[in-house]
C-alpha positions, 0 to 999 in steps of 0.5 A: 784137324781140330782147331780152337780146342780151348773152346771144345766141349766135353764130348769133343775132349773125350773124342780127343782122348779116344783118338789120341790113344789109338792114333799111333796104330793108324796111318793118320795124323791128328792136329790140335790147335789152341791158344795157350794164353786161353788155358787157365791152370784148371782148364780141362784141355790140360787134363786131356793133353796129360792123358795122351801117350807122350811117345805119340805127341809132338808139341809145337809152341808157336812164337810171336811174329818177328819185327820183320814179319810185322813190318811186312804185314804193315807194308802190305796193308799200307800202314806204318810199322813203327811201334806196331810190334811193341804194341802187339807183342807180335801176336798175330791176332792183335797185329791183324786186328790193328791193321784191319782197323785202319786207325790208331788206337785200340781196335773195337774188336780187341777192346770188346774181347778184352773187356769181355774177359775182364767182366767175367772176373771176380770183383777183386781180380777186376780191380787188380787188372785195372790197377796194373792198367795204369802202370806202363810196362810193368807193376812190381808185386809190392806195388800191387799189394800196397796200392791194391791191398788185394789177395794173391788170388786176385792176381792169379785170376787175371793171369788165368784169364789171359790178361796178365803175366807174372814175371820176376816179382812183377806183373804186366799185361800180356800185350801192351794193346790189352793194357791200353784197352783196359786203361781206355775203358776207365772213367776219368775219375777212376783213372785219376784215383788209381794213379793217385794211389800208385803215386802215393805208394811210389813216393813213399817207397822204402825199398830204394829210390824210385825212377823219378820219371814214373812219379812224373807220369802218375802225378800228371795222370793224377792231376797233382800239379804240385807233384808235377812241379816237384818231380818233372824238372828233376826227371828232365835233368836226369834224362839229359844226364844220360843223353835221353834228350827227347825224354828230357824235352817231354819232362820239361814240357810237362813242367812248363805247362804249370810254370806260371805257378813258379817264381820268375827266375825258376821259370827262366831256368826251366825255359833255358833247360828246355831250350837246350834239350829242344835244340839237341833234339832238332826242335829249332823253332821251339828251342828259339822261342823258349830262349826268347821267353827266358831272355824276356824274363831275365831282362825284366828281372834285371839279371846280372851281366853273365846271365844276360850275356849267356842268354843273348849268346844262345839266342844268337846260336838258335837264331842261326839254326832257325835260319835267321842270320840277321837276328843271330848277328845282332844277338851276338854283338849284344852278347859281347857288348854286355859281357865285356862290361864285366870281367873276363869269364867263361861267358865272354870267351864263349861269346867271342867263339860264337862270333867266330862261328858266325863269321866262319859260317859266312866264309869270313875266315880271317875274321873267324880266325881272329875271334877264335884266337881271342876265345882260345887265349881267354879259355886257356887263361881260365882253364875253360874246356868248353870254349877251347873245344868250340873255338878249335872247331871254328879254327879247324873249319876256317882253315879247311875252308882256306884250303889248309889241310891242317884244319883236320887236325884242329877238328880232331883235337876239338873232338878229343877235348870235348869227349874228355869233358863229356861235352857231347854237343861240341864233340858232335859239332866237330865231327859234323864240321869235318864231314860236311867239309868233306862233302862241300869240297868233294874230299871223298878220300875221307868222306865215307869214314867221317860221315859214318863216324859223325852219324854213329856218334849223334845216334849213340848220344840221342842228338836227334837233330844232328843225326837227321842232318847227318842222314841228309848229308850221307844221302848227298854223299851216296848220290855223288858216289852213285849209290842212288838206292842208298841215297834215297833211303837216307833222304827219306829216312831223314825227312820222315824223322824230321816230318813233324819238325822240318824247321829251318834249313836242317832238312835242306840236304835231304831235300836236295838229295831226294829232289836231284834223284827225282829230277834225274829219274824223271819223277814229276815230284822233283819240282815240289821237293826242290821248291821246298828245299828252296823255301828253307834255304833262300831266306837264310842267306847261307851259301852252304844251302843256297849253293846246293839248292841253286845248282839242283834247281838249275839242273832240274830246269836244264833236264827239261830244256828250260835254259832261261830258268837254268840260268836264273837258278844258277845266277841265284847262288853264283854271286854269293859263291864268288864273293865267298871265294867258294870254288866248288859252288862257283865252278858248278853254278858257272857250269850251269850258266855256261850250259844255258849259254848265259855265262859272261865270264868264267869266275876265278873261283872255279874248282876242278873238274868244273874249271876243266869243263869251262875250258872246253876240255871234256875229256880231262873233266870226265877223267877228273870226275871218274877219279873222284868216283862221281859217275853221274857227273862223269857221264855229263862230261862225256856227253859233251864229247864225240859219239863214242864218249856220248855212248859211254855216257849213256851206259853210265846214265842207264846203269844209274837209272837216270832216265830223264838225263838218258832221254835228253842224251838220246835226243841229242844223239839222234839230232847229231845223226847217230844211227844206232842209239841204244834203247833205254832200260827195259822192263827186266832192268826195272825189276832187277834188284839192282837195276842192272841190264841183262848184259850188266848181269852177265858182266857182273857174274864174270867179274865175280869169278875174278875175270879181267876186262880182257877175259870178260871181253873174250867170253862175251865177244865184246871190246875191252873198252865196252866191258870197261864201261859196263864195269864202271856202270856196275860200280856206280849202280851198286854204289861200291868202289871196287870189283871185289865189293861189287861181287859181294854186293851182287851176292847180297842182292841175289843178282848173282850167287854169293861167292866166297872171295876169301881165297882171291 
């Protein structure tokens, strides 16, 4: 074996020719490795390769590492994988150097290597490489020629050095990390001058329009404030028009950094544009602050009623999203008062609908329906599609809150009206409300489809804030239906994406899902997770979040035997739930008070299955939870029954991995005199990809063969009832709703061989 043949001297190259011509007559193998990006056109190794007998040579070109491979290396190194493949192009050397460096930025080893190659180039080639380094992604050849005024040989020298690549009338660095190394070595003055030259050429390009975002980048790097203010607002508007909302936010930020040079009305427009794009991107606090600043300018300038009323209406919406209901209510009332002094128009119609939205979110459904009707009447008179879809969403949501299933049709109509008008934010809101109501009222018939539909739409349209909100919601759905692995994945993904801007209540759903998982598993981090959820939910005064957090914290306290704290936490939300007539939260929080021995009176607004449990009918409650597809809640109801029911509950809890809940039930059984309490999951169960016990793996294998419970019972010498409990636990653990789906999931996880079910 000859490694790194690109560094071989003449004697070694002669030896390779000598051996290569004779190798075919021997029982031997010669392996030669080299870096193909190190070979210039005239490198002597190319001559050697050409002199070898073609019939004796096999060439193996190694591609870069895949994204999955890079992610695995990052995982082993304990480093985030995000952006690593794009930075290195999957080059193994660059990947390992970046991971070994232990910090962000270009590793010293890579920088030294790149700069050594750069220093070995002729002066004109060095200039080309530096010029290309200030152009992200790729530089067109005409741009290099006009900005550099250099001979083609200079570009070719950069290619021969393994730094540049020429493709499709453009030149780029072989890897992004190499570009960053060269750009980082430029002096501030040198970088500014190069960007100024590029900006001048791009701005005067005669070959067609240039992406204005490129002009913003080079104007900013060149320190040209006038060009920044000329191009950045337009770049933001263009990005927003194609649903690139986070990109629009960045362009607005660039412009606003110099907005003090602009007239006050123009500055207000910039702030309003930034506020809307920040809102769509999940930056609730930034959106609110920008709108407040714009409103101050509007008021100081004496803007007209329409502009002032519109600003107040948006201030109301953004205040609510930031968890400030009182400020939202005040701004809404001011908006209506200001706009009603003028004539009827779009702004007034939207102000009416905004008030309907606030009432609906507070479960004041009759008031919401009345305000929404006023908004729709005005919208139809004006042909105002935006207000129509907004008000229809409020009506549909309020009707569903009242138990009127016709609200589903209203929400679907609202979505269709929004889509036809390219109103993506309103379309997303209709889908989000539909999905959130499914979860809030445990309508699992539609929940999976509605949640997935809303999540897909928000991702497709770069509505980052709503997408992460929906991930948290899907985490709750998966938790309810027993897919705990999926719930944890969604919750952590939502919180990771929200990390730098985990503002207001948007993170509550994900925090509650993760906190409940941790509590049920006995993870000591559960208390901290639920504490953060409470810190974000309680100040809002909103039942939709307070009810969730109160129930989760009550359960956490109960799992640890702290009954006084269980009662305190449950009481936090019960009064709100009863006042709002919220049957789910009323029932769940009453159940926790009942478990703590502190329920003075069963509320009239307790929904099944909680109402059944409070009436003392644990069998009916367990059956109702089973019908809904909620295995954990089914187990908790069974745990209130006789010994057989408790043992069945234990099987469900162990199957889910609910260690803390399982330990609590084991203690209960032992205190009750049960002689043979099954042990908890052993080490083999913990290492199983799906967390299944050995017996559950056996049952799953037979289930995948298409056997019935009775046939499985006969095969394993078990009762059919016991097999039924195992099957329920399997479906819960795998997060599926049918035996066929369980067999497919087991094959995918490698628990049992994947089977072809198409013939069954």
